[in-house]
C-alpha positions as CSV (number, residue, x, y, z in Angstrom):
1,M,9.5,11.5,-7.4
2,A,5.9,11.5,-6.3
3,K,4.1,8.2,-6.9
4,F,0.6,9.7,-6.6
5,E,-1.2,13.0,-5.9
6,S,-0.1,14.6,-2.6
7,Y,2.5,11.9,-1.9
8,E,4.9,14.4,-0.4
9,R,2.2,15.6,2.0
10,R,1.4,12.0,3.1
11,E,4.9,10.5,2.8
12,K,5.8,10.8,6.5
13,Q,2.7,8.9,7.7
14,I,2.9,6.3,5.0
15,L,6.6,5.6,5.7
16,A,5.9,5.4,9.5
17,K,3.2,2.8,8.9
18,L,5.5,0.8,6.6
19,A,8.3,0.9,9.1
20,E,6.0,-0.8,11.6
21,Y,6.3,-3.9,9.4
22,G,10.0,-3.5,8.5
23,I,9.3,-2.0,5.1
24,G,11.4,1.0,4.2
25,S,9.5,2.4,1.2
26,I,6.6,2.0,-1.2
27,D,9.1,0.7,-3.7
28,E,10.3,-1.9,-1.2
29,A,6.6,-2.9,-0.7
30,E,6.3,-3.4,-4.4
31,K,9.4,-5.5,-4.5
32,I,8.0,-7.7,-1.7
33,T,4.9,-8.4,-3.7
34,K,6.7,-9.0,-6.9
35,D,9.1,-11.4,-5.1
36,A,6.1,-13.3,-4.0
37,G,4.9,-13.5,-7.6
38,L,2.3,-10.8,-7.4
39,D,2.1,-7.6,-9.4
40,V,-0.5,-6.0,-7.3
41,Y,-0.2,-2.5,-8.9
42,H,-1.0,-3.9,-12.3
43,M,-3.7,-6.3,-11.0
44,V,-5.6,-3.3,-9.6
45,E,-5.0,-1.3,-12.8
46,N,-6.4,-4.2,-14.9
47,I,-9.4,-4.7,-12.7
48,Q,-10.3,-1.0,-12.5
49,P,-8.4,1.0,-15.2
50,I,-9.8,4.3,-14.1
51,C,-8.8,4.0,-10.4
52,F,-6.7,6.6,-8.8
53,E,-3.0,6.1,-8.6
54,N,-3.0,6.0,-4.8
55,A,-5.4,3.0,-4.9
56,K,-2.9,1.0,-6.8
57,W,-0.2,1.8,-4.3
58,A,-2.5,1.3,-1.3
59,Y,-3.3,-2.2,-2.4
60,T,0.4,-2.9,-3.1
61,V,1.3,-1.7,0.4
62,G,-1.6,-3.8,1.9
63,A,-0.4,-6.9,0.1
64,A,3.2,-6.4,1.1
65,I,2.2,-6.1,4.8
66,A,0.1,-9.2,4.5
67,I,3.1,-11.0,3.0
68,K,5.4,-9.7,5.8
69,K,2.8,-10.9,8.4
70,N,3.0,-14.3,6.7
71,C,-0.8,-14.3,5.9
72,R,-1.7,-17.5,4.1
73,K,-5.5,-17.3,4.2
74,A,-7.9,-14.6,2.9
75,S,-9.2,-14.1,6.5
76,E,-5.6,-13.4,7.7
77,A,-5.0,-11.0,4.9
78,A,-8.2,-9.2,5.7
79,A,-7.1,-8.7,9.3
80,A,-3.8,-7.3,7.9
81,S,-5.8,-4.8,5.9
82,E,-5.4,-2.3,8.7
83,A,-2.5,-0.8,6.7
84,L,-4.8,-0.4,3.7
85,R,-7.4,1.4,5.8
86,Q,-4.6,3.6,7.3
87,F,-3.3,4.4,3.8
88,F,-6.8,5.7,2.8
89,L,-7.3,7.5,6.1
90,I,-4.0,9.3,5.6
91,A,-5.2,10.2,2.0
92,I,-8.5,11.6,3.3
93,A,-7.4,13.2,6.5
94,A,-4.1,14.8,5.2
95,P,-4.4,18.6,5.3
96,T,-4.5,20.2,1.9
97,V,-2.5,23.2,2.8
């Protein structure tokens, strides 16, 4: 089932980026964050209720990667945000056909 608009079109690139960090799926990324005591998806939703669905998942993925990289400081997590940027680049650059 699609998690957000155009997921099927972006799935290959997203899963490839997750695999770089040993994460098998967006659902696994969500589990990693929840196991760490964070519900990133709902945090984003509560902060910005009108945000796009892909934003909630992008932040979830970014947080999971930061956790996998053992980031303990905000500056370390910011450096790990490459995945978040990649997620949005995939969303923007993915062909619409």
